[in-house]
N, C-alpha and C positions, 0 to 999 in steps of 0.2 A: 471460580474462573476457569477458563480453558487450560488444559494441561498439555502443552506440546510434548512430543516425543523427546525423551532425555538425550542430551549430548554431553558426554563427559569432557572435562577440560584437560588440556595438556598440563604438564606439571611444571617444567622448568622454563621460565620466561627467557627468551633469547636476548642477548645483549644488543644484537643488530639484526636487521632484516631489510628487505627492499621496500616493501609497502606495508603499512599498518592500515587495516580496515577497521573502522570504529562503528560497531553496531551489528548485531547478529540476527536481523530480520531477513526477509526475502531479498532485499536489495543488497545488503552487506554480504550475505552468503553467496549470492549469485556473482557479485563482483569478485570476491576472494577466490571462488572456484575458477572463474575465467582466468584470473591472474596465475593461479597455481598451475593450471593446465598449460599455460604459455611459458612455463619454466621460471616464473618470477617467484622469488622468495617472499612469501606473504604471511602475515600474522593477522588473525581476526581477534579483536577484543570486544567482548560483550559485558556490559555492567551487571546483567542479571543472567537469565537463561536464554538460550537460543529460541527465537520466536516467542519470547515471553509477552510481548506487547501486541501491537496491531497485526503483526504477521500471522498470529494464530487466532485472531479475533474477527477477521474480515469475513465476507460472504463466501469466499472460495470461487468466485466467478472468474473465468479467464476469457474475457470478451473483447472482440474487435468492435462490436456494435455499440453505437451511441457515443462514441468517443469524440473528443475534441480533435479536429482534423490535424492539428499539430502532432498528436500522439500516434496517428495511424501507422506511419512507417515503422515506428518502434514496436507497436503491438504486433505487426506482421512478423517482425523478427522474433519477438517473444513467443508467438504461437508456434513457430517452427521449432524453437528450443523446447517448449513444453511437450510437443509431440514426441520428441526423442529423449526427454529428460530421464525417464526411468531406466532406459537402456544405458544412457551415458553414465549415470551414477551407480548403477547396479542396485537400485533400491526403489521402493514405491513412493511416489508423491501423491498417489490417488488420482492422477490426471485421467480424465475420461472426456472424450469428444461427444458431448451430449446434445449440443445445440442450445441456443438461447432464443427466447421469444419475448418481445414486448407486446402484450395484448392490449387492445384499445376498445373502449366502449363508445367513443364519439367520433364524429367526422373530423372535429378539430384536432383530436389526438392523431388520427390517421394522417392528416395533412402535415403535421409536424414530423411524423415518421418519414413521409415521402420527401419532405424538404431535406432532412438529414441524408437520406438515401441519395438524392440527386447531388448534393453539395459535397458529401464526404465519402460515401461508399463507392459510388460508381467511378470516380476518378482513380481509385486504387483497386478497382475490380474485385471488391470484396464479394463474398458469396451472399451477403445480406440481400433480402428481397421481401416484398410485401406478399402476404398470403391473406385470402379472404376468410370470412367467418366459417365457411364450411371446412376449410383446411385447418383452421384453428381447432374446431371440434374434433377433427381426426387426430391432430397432433396432441391435444390436451383434453382428452375426453372427461366427461362428468361434470361440466360446469352448468350452473343454473342460469348463467348469463349467455345470451346470444351476442358474442363479441363481433364488433364491426370488422375486425381483422387484426393483423399483427405484423410487426417488423421481425423477421426471423433470420437467424444466421446459423445454418446447420453445422458449420465446422467450428463454432465456438465451443468452449468446454468448461470443465470444473476440475478443481484439485482440492486436496484436503489441507487447510491451513495449518493444522497441528502436526502434519506429517512432512510437509514440503520443505520448509527451510531447515528443519533438523536433518532431513535426509541429504540435502545439499551440503550442509555443514560437515557431515561425516565424510562426504566425498572430497571436501577440501583437504582433509588430513590424508586421505588415500592418495591425493595428487601431489602431496609433499608440503602442503601448508600446515600451519599451526592454528589451533582454535582454543581460546581462553574464555571461560565463562566466569562470572562474578569477578570481573577484572575491569573496572572502570578506567577509562582514559581521562585524566584530569585536564590535559591540555597538551600543547606542543611547544617545542623549542626551536629557535631558528639560529642560523649562523650565516652572516653576510646576507641577511634578508631572505634566505631560503630555509625550507624545512630541514631540520637536523635530527629530529627525533620526537618521540612522545614521552610523557611521564604518566605512567599508570599507577594505580594504588599499590601495585606489587613491585614497582620499580621502573626504571627508564628503558626504552628501546630506541636505539639509534636507527634512523631510516631516512630515506630521501623523499618519500612520498607518503601522504596520508589521504585516505578516502573517508570522509565523514558521512556515514549512512545512519544517522542517529534518530530518524523519524521526528517525533514531537519534541525531542530534546535538542535538536540541531541548533535552534536559534539561541538557546542559552549557552551552548558550547561556543558558538560563533561570537556571541556578545562578549564573552570573557577574553576573546582574542581580538576584539575591535574589528570584527568582520560583520558588516550589516547583512542581515537576512530577514526578509519580510515573510513571516510565518506565524500562523496561529493554529490552534487545533480545535477539532469538532468531535463531539462525543457521539459515536454510533452505538446503537443497541441491537443485539442479536439474540436469538433463542434457537434451541434445537429440540427436536421431538424424539420420542422413542421410536424404534422401528415400526413401520406400518407398510402394508402392501396397498399401493394406490394405482399402479400402472403408469404413473407419471415419471418419466425419465428426463425430459427436457427441463432445463432451468427456465423460469419465466417470471414476469412481473405483470401486474395489472391491479385494478382497484387500488387498494392501499397496502398491498403486500408484494414481497418478492420472495421466491422460494427456490431451493435446489435440493435435489436428493443427495444424501451423504453416503459414503462408503459403508457406514454401519447400518444402513437400511432406514435410518430416520431422515428427517429433513431439516435444513436450516431455513428459518423463517424470519424475515426482517420487514421493516416498513419500506415500502417502495421509495419514499421520498423524505420522510421527516428525520431530522437530527437536531442536536442541541449544541449551540455555541456558548460555552461558559464565558462570562465577562471576567477577565483576569487582568492583572496590572499591565500585561503586554498589549491588551486590547486598545488602550487609550492612545499610545503613540502611533499605533498602526491603523487607527479608525478610518482615516481618509484613504489609505491604501486599499482597504478591504471593502469600502463603501460600494463600489460598483458591483462587486460580487454579491454583496448583501441585498442590493436592490434587485438583482436578477433572480435571486432565489428566496425572496422574502417569505413566501408561503411554505417553503420547505425547511427553513432554518430558524429555529426558535432560540432567542437570546435568553440567558438565565444568569442571574447573580446569586451565587450561593457559596458553599463552603470552599469550593475550589479556588475562589479568589484569594482566600486567606492561606490555603495550602501553597499556592504559587508564591504569594507574597513572602512566606517564611523561608523560601529557598533563596540562597545567595545568587546574585547576578555577577558578582566578582569574587574571585578567590585566587590565591597563589597556588602554585603547583605542589607545594609541600603541605597544603591544607586538604582536609576532607572535602570532597566536591559534592555538589547536589546529586550527582549520579550514584554516589555511594549511600546517600541518605534515602533515596527512593529507588530501589532496585527495579521495581516493576510498576508502571502506571496501570492501575486497576480501578477505573471509574465504575460507579454503579450504573447499571442500565436504567432506562426510563420506562417504568412499568406501563404507563399510559400509552406510550408509543407502541410497545410490543403487544399490548392488549388489542389495540386498534388493528394492527397488522394481522394478528391471529383471527380476530372476528371477521375481517374482510376476506381472508383466505377461506374460512369456513362457510361464509355466505355464498361465495362463488363456487366453492368445491366442497360439497357436503361430505365427501369421503374423509375429510379431516375432522369431522365432528367427533368429540370424545377423545381426541389424540392427547397423549400425555406429554407435557413439556418437562424435559429432564434437566434443562440448564438454561440460564439467562446470563448474559454478560455485557459489559460495555467496553469500548475501545477508543483510544485517542487517535484520531486521524489528522495527520499533519497536512496543512493546506497553505498554498501560496495565493496571492491575490488574483492571479490569472488561472488558477487551478491546473497549472502545468508544472511539472517538477523542474528542479535544478539538477542537471547532470553535467558537471562542468569543472574546469580548473578555476581557481581564484587567482587571477593573473598577478595581482600585486603581492602574493605570497607564493612564489614558485614552489611547487610540490604539494600544495594544499588543494584538495578537490572535494566537491560536494555532490552527493547523490541523495536528495531529500525533497520534501514538499510534494509528495505524490498524490495528495488530495483525494484519497479514497480509490485511486486507480492503480496502486502500487503492486498488489499481489499478482494480478494477471500480467502486468507489464514487466515484472521483476527480472526475469531472465534476460530480456532484451536490454533493460537498463543496466544490468551488470555487465553485459557484453560491451555496450557502448562506453561505460565508465572505464573498463579495463583497456579499451582501445585508446581512450583519451590519455590515460596514465602512461601507457607504453609508447604513445606516438604512432600507433598503427592507423591505417586508413579506417575511418569510422564506418560502421555498418549502415548508419543513417546520418542525415544532416544534423549535426548537433546544435545548430544555431538557435532553434526554438527553446532549447534548454540551457542557454548560456547564463552564467551567473551575472554578467554585467548588466542585465536588464533590471537587477535589483537596485542599481546605483547610478545608472546613466540617464535617468529621466524617462525611460520607456513607460508608456501608459499600459499598465497591466490589467487587462480585462479578460474574463473568461469568454471563450468561444464555445459555449456548452453544446454537448450533444443532446440526446433525447433520453 
């Protein structure tokens, strides 16, 4: 499995702090850094290692292109932060402004690109634009395919998932915050209906505010606190290659593949579209919530009933705060990748770009992607429990949008003017009857 850069844990658990951030992925670390830099006393608690789950397992794309229109203001904010992140934290995240292209073989695909451009990109003056087949050949030379064209965003970028969140976590400590690894938060306590503190496996911490950035674990944490969260997870499969000289710097997708160059000289190769949704006990009560999303993406999402159903069933849904929690029983979600999906992606890449023939695959892995029914995250206070906040459900979009999400979450916690309109990310849509439907990009 991917090995994120190590981050050592602080030693002495404080008795009291201002904010406890639960979860050490890109969202949790970005939130905690924003809070620490604003002078807030903040503690981040991670049940395993920093970026041990999806934050080190994703594609590494930092893209504006192809997003749900509700996310575009937030990704614009995130991209500004990515561009200055290495200087800000005094360390490398691997961020590079390489551009991203969605190449197309058919007129139907190009029409869909044009529609997204008209409806989503142009209102926000994104740099995204259509290029023709000749320009694609110049940008991405060596293809056996004469592409119809591409949707291209020259100022999109890439970063290194195994470097980014750990580098941000170390900056939290430099800014005055504390970071604890292998320190699961079992739950929270309230006083007069408000957050009063958390209980970790290493002891309690009094605080006035909590941010749950628990990724695929968030629904289980919320359920134990009687907070309804509509969330399931999808298994993504990823592989990386040995270093190879291809001349291809732009990240791009086409055929059945998606590919980006890595800082180590190799490439990350994934399937452009296919992922697997395991049927688990939580699938049944949420079936109708997720049915619209399933219908929209029926060809790209494969349902599977297997061992994960029983793995999930064995984990407690309810526990007291003096009991060992599920987060201590499973420190790291490490699902097996789907070989057939990765084989198909690699075969498609080689068919279109023969320069990859004979390339060595050095590692394959799976990751649990936390998803909401409308594929838009929750970045919000939970109003009926003052002091409790959620930053979760990023639906495969979280790595690129992470710094912006952290900034917005910190502003919500502190009462500062938000950098973007937080309404699309409100928690209340989970419980007020709002019809949650994806407004998918391309």
